[in-house]
DOKOLMI-798848 format. One record per residue: residue in one letter; x, y, z of N, C-alpha, C in turn. Coordinates in steps of 0.1 Angstrom, whole numbers, plus 2048, in hexadecimal, padded with zeros to 3 digits. Atoms other than C-alpha are relative to their C-alpha. Layout:
BEGIN
<"A",<X,Y,Z>,<X,Y,Z>,<X,Y,Z>>
...
***
This chain:
BEGIN
<"M",<809,7F4,800>,<800,800,800>,<809,80C,800>>
<"A",<7F7,7F4,801>,<80F,822,7F6>,<7FE,808,80C>>
<"G",<801,7F7,7F5>,<817,839,812>,<801,7FA,80E>>
<"R",<7FF,807,7F3>,<819,81E,82D>,<80C,7F8,800>>
<"S",<7F3,807,7FF>,<83B,813,837>,<7FE,7F3,809>>
<"M",<800,80C,7F9>,<83F,7EF,843>,<80D,7FE,807>>
<"S",<7F3,803,7F9>,<859,7E2,85C>,<808,7F5,7FA>>
<"F",<7F9,80B,807>,<862,7C6,844>,<7FD,802,7F1>>
<"D",<802,800,80E>,<865,7C1,81F>,<7F8,7F4,7FC>>
<"P",<808,80C,803>,<848,7AB,813>,<805,7F7,7F5>>
<"I",<7FA,808,80A>,<85C,7A0,7F5>,<80A,7F6,806>>
<"D",<7F7,809,7F9>,<877,792,80C>,<7F8,7F5,807>>
<"E",<808,80A,7FA>,<85C,781,81F>,<7FB,7F5,7F6>>
<"A",<805,809,80A>,<84E,772,7FF>,<80B,7F7,7FC>>
<"R",<7F5,809,803>,<871,765,7F7>,<801,7F5,80A>>
<"D",<7FF,80A,7F5>,<872,753,819>,<7F5,7F6,7FE>>
<"N",<80C,809,802>,<84F,745,813>,<802,7F7,7F4>>
<"W",<7FE,808,80C>,<859,739,7F0>,<80A,7F5,803>>
<"S",<7F6,80A,7FD>,<877,727,7FE>,<7FA,7F5,80A>>
<"R",<807,80A,7F6>,<863,717,81B>,<7F6,7F7,7F8>>
<"A",<809,808,807>,<84A,70B,801>,<807,7F6,7F6>>
<"G",<7F8,80A,808>,<866,6F8,7EF>,<804,806,7F2>>
<"W",<7FD,7FA,80D>,<86B,711,7D2>,<80D,809,801>>
<"G",<7F4,7F8,7FE>,<88D,71F,7DE>,<808,802,7F4>>
<"D",<7F8,7FF,80C>,<89D,718,7BD>,<7FB,80A,7F6>>
<"V",<805,7F5,809>,<887,732,7AC>,<7FC,80C,808>>
<"A",<804,7F5,7F7>,<882,749,7CA>,<806,80E,7FB>>
<"E",<7FA,7F4,805>,<89A,763,7BC>,<7FA,806,7F3>>
<"G",<808,7FB,80C>,<888,764,79B>,<7F3,806,803>>
<"M",<80D,7FA,7FB>,<867,76A,7AD>,<802,80D,806>>
<"V",<7FD,7F3,7FA>,<877,786,7C1>,<803,80A,7F5>>
<"A",<7FD,7F7,80B>,<885,795,7A1>,<7F3,805,7F9>>
<"V",<80D,7FC,807>,<863,795,78F>,<7F8,808,809>>
<"T",<809,7F9,7F7>,<850,7A0,7AE>,<806,80E,803>>
<"S",<7FA,7F3,7FE>,<869,7BC,7B4>,<7FE,80A,7F5>>
<"V",<802,7F8,80B>,<867,7C9,791>,<7F1,805,7FF>>
<"M",<80E,7FC,800>,<841,7C8,792>,<7FD,80B,80A>>
<"R",<803,7F5,7F5>,<840,7DC,7B3>,<807,80D,7FC>>
<"A",<7F9,7F3,805>,<85A,7F5,7A5>,<7F8,807,7F5>>
<"H",<809,7FB,80A>,<843,7F9,787>,<7F5,807,806>>
<"Q",<80B,7F9,7FA>,<826,801,79D>,<804,80D,807>>
<"I",<7FB,7F4,7FA>,<83A,81A,7B1>,<803,80B,7F6>>
<"L",<7FC,7F6,80A>,<848,82C,793>,<7F4,805,7F8>>
<"L",<80C,7FD,807>,<827,82B,780>,<7F8,80A,808>>
<"A",<808,7F7,7F8>,<815,83C,79D>,<806,80E,800>>
<"R",<7FA,7F3,800>,<82F,858,79E>,<7FE,807,7F2>>
<"V",<802,7FA,80D>,<82D,85D,778>,<7F2,804,7FE>>
<"E",<80E,7FC,802>,<807,85D,778>,<7FD,80C,808>>
<"A",<802,7F4,7F8>,<807,876,794>,<805,80D,7F9>>
<"A",<7FA,7F5,807>,<81E,88D,781>,<7F9,804,7F3>>
<"L",<807,7FD,80C>,<80A,88A,761>,<7F1,803,801>>
<"R",<80E,7FE,7FD>,<7E8,88D,771>,<7FB,80E,7FC>>
<"P",<805,7F2,804>,<7E6,8B4,76C>,<7FF,801,7F1>>
<"Y",<801,7FF,80F>,<7EB,8AE,746>,<7F6,7F7,7FA>>
<"D",<80A,80A,804>,<7D0,893,744>,<807,7F6,7F6>>
<"L",<7F9,80A,808>,<7EA,87B,736>,<804,7F4,807>>
<"S",<7FA,80C,7FA>,<7F3,857,73C>,<80E,800,7FB>>
<"F",<7F2,800,804>,<817,84D,738>,<800,7FC,7F1>>
<"S",<800,805,80E>,<80F,83B,717>,<7FD,80C,7F6>>
<"R",<803,7F4,809>,<7FF,85B,708>,<80B,80A,801>>
<"F",<7F4,7F7,800>,<81C,870,715>,<80B,7FA,7F7>>
<"E",<7F5,805,809>,<835,858,704>,<7FD,802,7F1>>
<"L",<804,7FD,80E>,<822,85C,6E3>,<803,80F,7FD>>
<"L",<7FD,7F2,803>,<823,882,6E6>,<80E,803,800>>
<"R",<7F2,7FD,7FF>,<847,882,6F0>,<807,7FA,7F3>>
<"L",<7FA,806,80C>,<850,86B,6D2>,<7FD,809,7F4>>
<"L",<803,7F7,80B>,<83E,882,6BA>,<808,80D,802>>
<"A",<7F9,7F3,7FE>,<84F,8A1,6CA>,<80F,7FE,7FC>>
<"F",<7F2,803,804>,<871,890,6C4>,<802,7FE,7F1>>
<"S",<7FF,803,80F>,<869,888,69F>,<803,80E,7F9>>
<"R",<7FB,7F4,807>,<877,8A1,686>,<7F4,809,7FC>>
<"Q",<80B,7F8,805>,<855,8AB,678>,<7F4,802,80A>>
<"G",<80B,800,7F6>,<840,8A7,698>,<7F5,7F7,7FD>>
<"G",<80A,80A,803>,<82E,88A,689>,<806,7F3,7FB>>
<"L",<7FB,80D,805>,<832,865,680>,<7F4,7F8,7FA>>
<"P",<80A,80A,803>,<81F,84A,66E>,<7FC,7F8,80C>>
<"I",<805,807,7F4>,<809,838,687>,<807,7F3,802>>
<"T",<7F9,80D,7FF>,<81A,817,680>,<80E,802,805>>
<"K",<7F2,7FD,7FB>,<83D,826,686>,<7FF,804,80F>>
<"A",<801,7FD,7F2>,<831,835,6A7>,<7FE,7F3,808>>
<"S",<802,80D,7F9>,<824,812,6B1>,<80D,7F8,801>>
<"D",<7F3,808,800>,<846,802,6A8>,<809,807,80A>>
<"R",<7F6,7F9,7F7>,<85A,81D,6BB>,<7FC,7FE,80F>>
<"L",<805,801,7F2>,<844,81A,6DA>,<7FF,7F2,805>>
<"Q",<801,80E,7FD>,<844,7F4,6D8>,<7F2,7FC,806>>
<"V",<80E,804,7FD>,<81E,7F1,6DB>,<7F8,7FE,7F3>>
<"H",<809,803,80C>,<803,7E4,6C4>,<7FA,80D,7FB>>
<"V",<806,7F5,807>,<7F5,7FC,6AB>,<7F3,804,806>>
<"T",<80D,7FD,7FA>,<7D3,7FA,6BB>,<801,808,80D>>
<"S",<7FD,7F9,7F4>,<7E2,807,6DC>,<803,80F,7FC>>
<"V",<7FC,7F2,805>,<7F1,825,6C9>,<7F4,807,7FB>>
<"T",<80C,7FA,805>,<7D0,82B,6B7>,<7F7,805,80B>>
<"H",<808,7FC,7F5>,<7BE,82C,6D8>,<806,80C,807>>
<"A",<7FA,7F5,7FA>,<7D7,844,6E7>,<7FE,80D,7F7>>
<"I",<802,7F5,80A>,<7D4,85A,6C7>,<7F2,805,802>>
<"R",<80D,7FC,7FF>,<7AF,85B,6CB>,<7FE,809,80C>>
<"R",<802,7F7,7F4>,<7B1,868,6EF>,<808,80D,7FE>>
<"L",<7F8,7F4,802>,<7CC,881,6E5>,<7F9,809,7F7>>
<"E",<808,7F8,809>,<7B7,88D,6C8>,<7F4,807,807>>
<"E",<80B,7FB,7F9>,<799,892,6DF>,<804,80C,808>>
<"N",<7FB,7F5,7F8>,<7AF,8A9,6F4>,<807,80A,7F8>>
<"G",<7FA,7F6,808>,<7BC,8BC,6D6>,<810,800,800>>
<"L",<7F2,800,7FE>,<7E0,8B0,6DB>,<807,7FA,7F3>>
<"V",<7FB,805,80C>,<7E5,89D,6BA>,<7F5,800,7F5>>
<"R",<80A,801,80B>,<7D4,89A,698>,<806,7F5,7F6>>
<"R",<7FC,809,80A>,<7D4,880,67D>,<7FF,807,7F2>>
<"V",<800,7FA,80D>,<7DE,88B,65A>,<804,7F5,7F6>>
<"P",<7FC,80A,80A>,<7E2,878,639>,<80F,802,7FD>>
<"H",<7F2,7FF,804>,<806,870,630>,<801,807,7F2>>
<"P",<800,7F8,80D>,<811,889,614>,<804,7F8,7F4>>
<"T",<7FC,807,80C>,<81F,86E,5FD>,<7FB,7F1,800>>
<"D",<805,80D,7FF>,<810,84D,609>,<7F1,800,805>>
<"G",<80E,7FF,7FD>,<7EA,84C,607>,<7FB,7F5,80A>>
<"R",<804,80B,7F7>,<7E9,82C,61C>,<803,803,80E>>
<"T",<7FA,7FD,7F3>,<7FA,83C,63A>,<7FA,80C,806>>
<"T",<804,7F4,7F8>,<7ED,853,655>,<80B,804,809>>
<"L",<7F7,7FB,7F6>,<803,869,669>,<7F9,806,80C>>
<"V",<805,7FA,7F4>,<7FD,874,68C>,<80A,80B,803>>
<"E",<7F7,7F5,7FD>,<80B,896,695>,<7FB,809,80B>>
<"L",<803,7F7,7F5>,<80D,8AE,6B2>,<7F9,80C,7FB>>
<"T",<806,7F3,801>,<7F7,8CC,6B4>,<809,80A,808>>
<"D",<7F9,7F6,7F8>,<805,8EC,6C3>,<7FE,7FD,80F>>
<"L",<804,804,7F2>,<7F2,8E3,6E3>,<808,7F4,805>>
<"G",<7F9,80D,7FD>,<801,8C0,6E2>,<80F,803,803>>
<"R",<7F2,7FD,7FE>,<824,8CE,6DF>,<803,807,80D>>
<"S",<7FE,7F9,7F3>,<821,8E6,6FC>,<7FD,7F7,80C>>
<"T",<803,80A,7F5>,<810,8CB,711>,<80B,7F7,803>>
<"V",<7F5,80A,7FE>,<82B,8B2,70B>,<80D,806,806>>
<"E",<7F4,7F9,7FA>,<846,8CB,713>,<7FE,803,80F>>
<"D",<802,7FE,7F1>,<836,8D5,734>,<800,7F3,808>>
<"A",<800,80D,7F9>,<82F,8B1,73D>,<80E,7FA,801>>
<"T",<7F2,806,7FF>,<853,8A7,735>,<808,807,80B>>
<"T",<7F9,7F8,7F5>,<860,8C3,74C>,<7FB,7FB,80E>>
<"T",<805,805,7F3>,<849,8B6,768>,<806,7F2,803>>
<"L",<7FA,80D,7FE>,<854,892,763>,<80F,801,804>>
<"N",<7F2,7FF,7FD>,<878,89C,762>,<803,805,80F>>
<"N",<7FE,7FA,7F2>,<875,8B0,783>,<7FB,7F7,80B>>
<"E",<807,808,7F5>,<85D,899,796>,<803,7F1,800>>
<"V",<7FE,80F,800>,<867,876,78B>,<80E,7FD,7FC>>
<"F",<7F3,804,806>,<886,873,775>,<80C,805,807>>
<"A",<7F4,7FA,7F9>,<89D,88A,789>,<804,7F8,80D>>
<"D",<7FE,808,7F4>,<899,873,7A8>,<7F7,7F4,800>>
<"V",<808,80C,800>,<88D,850,7A2>,<801,7F8,80D>>
<"G",<7FE,807,7F3>,<899,846,7C5>,<80B,7F6,800>>
<"M",<7F5,809,800>,<8B9,835,7BB>,<80C,809,7FC>>
<"S",<7F4,7F9,804>,<8DD,840,7B6>,<803,7FE,7F1>>
<"G",<7FD,801,80E>,<8EC,845,793>,<805,7F2,7FD>>
<"A",<7FB,80E,802>,<8FF,824,796>,<7F5,7F6,801>>
<"Q",<80B,809,7FF>,<8E0,812,7A1>,<7F7,800,7F4>>
<"I",<808,7FE,80C>,<8CD,820,784>,<806,7F9,7F4>>
<"T",<7F8,806,80B>,<8E8,815,76C>,<7FF,7F1,801>>
<"G",<801,80E,7FE>,<8E8,7F2,77B>,<7F2,7FB,7FC>>
<"L",<80D,804,803>,<8C2,7F0,779>,<7FD,800,7F1>>
<"V",<802,7FF,80E>,<8C1,7FC,755>,<807,7F5,7F9>>
<"D",<7F8,80B,806>,<8DC,7E3,74B>,<7F9,7F3,802>>
<"A",<807,80D,7FD>,<8C9,7C6,75C>,<7F3,7FF,7F8>>
<"I",<80D,801,808>,<8A8,7CF,74C>,<802,7FF,7F1>>
<"Q",<7FD,801,80F>,<8B8,7D4,72A>,<804,7F1,7FD>>
<"S",<7FD,80E,803>,<8C6,7B1,72D>,<7F4,7F7,800>>
<"L",<80D,807,800>,<8A4,7A3,736>,<7F8,803,7F3>>
<"R",<808,7FC,80C>,<894,7B6,719>,<807,7F9,7F3>>
<"Q",<7F9,806,80B>,<8AF,7A9,701>,<7FD,7F1,7FF>>
<"H",<802,80F,7FF>,<8AB,785,70D>,<7F1,7FD,7FB>>
<"A",<80E,802,804>,<885,789,707>,<7FE,803,7F1>>
<"G",<802,7FC,80E>,<88B,795,6E3>,<7FA,80D,7FE>>
<"D",<807,7F3,801>,<87F,7B8,6EA>,<807,809,7F6>>
<"F",<7F9,7F8,80A>,<89A,7C6,6D3>,<80C,7F7,7FB>>
***
């Protein structure tokens, strides 16, 4: 439960229970997975709180940020899907929500009639810049770990992702 400190680490206790149940050979794997899932919950809560004033989820923020980084401020929907590593229907849903808020628009590709581009509006650009500043200040500047710990975590997760064929 957020905001309530415990006198023990429940994940350490789960490790002990796992071992007592006869699963000691996989207890560290369970601890790793459970720890990553809990860290995800903690970080997601911080990100969501920072983005709440902008009426953005992290996935919609990521799409806006991707578009802002693109040279023209827009990308084909399929390319956005590939870059964000999510199914095109998820991107389409995010686009629909962002369109409703006036942050993006869909436009025909100038040379490929089969392709639709999604591009930032002026409001979308200013919103993503403000939201990025907020995330940088409230979340990314202090994730609760030292620089060396962050590097180790990123390296470990990158190894997991590569093993899973993520890239």
